[in-house]
N, C-alpha and C positions, 0 to 999 in steps of 0.2 A: 574732846578733840585734842590731838597732839600735833606738835610741829617739830620737825627734825631739821636742825641747821648745824650739823657737825661735819668734820672731815669724813670723806668717803669710807675710810677704813674703820670708822667707829659707828657708822649709821645703822648697820644691820643689828648690832648689839643694842643700840638705843631703841630701835623698833621692837625688838624682842622684849626688852624691859618694859616699855610702856604698854605693849599689848598684854603682857603678863599681868600688868596692873589693872587691866580691864578696859583700856582705851580701844575703841573700835573704828575710829576715823582719824587718819594721819595725813598731814601735808608734809611732804619730804622736799627740802631744799638742798639736801646733800647731793653732790654730783655723781650719783650711782643708782642703779636700779636695785630695788630691795625686794625680798621675798616675804610677803605677808601671809599669815595663815588664813584659812577659810573664815569668812565672816568679818574680816577687817578690810575696810575701804581705804585704799592707799592711793594718793595722788602725788606724783612726782613732778616738780616744777624745774625746768631748765631755764635759768635766768638769762643765759647768753642768747638762747633762741628767742626768748620773750623780748629782750631788748632789741635784737636784730629786727624782728617783725614789727615792733613798735616804731622803730626808726623810719620805716617806710611811710608812716602816716605824718611825718614831720613836713611842714609846708615848704621848706627850702631844700629842694633836691638837686640843686645845680651841680653839686660835686659828683653826681652819678651814684650808682649802686654801691652799697657797702662791700668792701673787699675783706675777706676773712683769711688770715694767715692759717695754714694747715695746722701749725703747732697750737693755735688757739682753740682747736677743737678737742684737745685733750682735757677732760673735765677736771682732773686733779691739778693740772697746770693752771687752768682758768681760775679755779677756786683759790689756790695759793696766791696767784697774782692779785686777784680781787681783794683778798683779805690783807695782803701786804700793803696794797694801796690804801685800803680803808684804815688800817692801823696807823700808817705813816701820816695820813691826812688828819686823823684824830689827834695825834701827838703834836702836830704843827699848830693846830687850832686851840690847843689847851683843853680840849674835851677829854673825857675819860672813856675808854672802851669797855664794853661789857661782853661777856661770853654768852653764846646762845644755848649752852648746855643746860 
């Protein structure tokens, strides 16, 4: 099983490489739809949608429904913002960041 967590522009190349190596089941976290060859099971996860749907199960809903800014729907912008926040948080806490490649 393979896991892809790279920028959108690199994801198809990574998928091609790991399927060429014989991997036939892939979990994709890159913010892009990929084209897998026949016989390869590909599951793409959209973390923004997953977090949004999960937020509805939180007990404190006094603030009302989650409002999404239209710009936040751009998958490349979401990923860059997420990674930027993740890296800056890691630098402030003294932890080291590691690449998913």
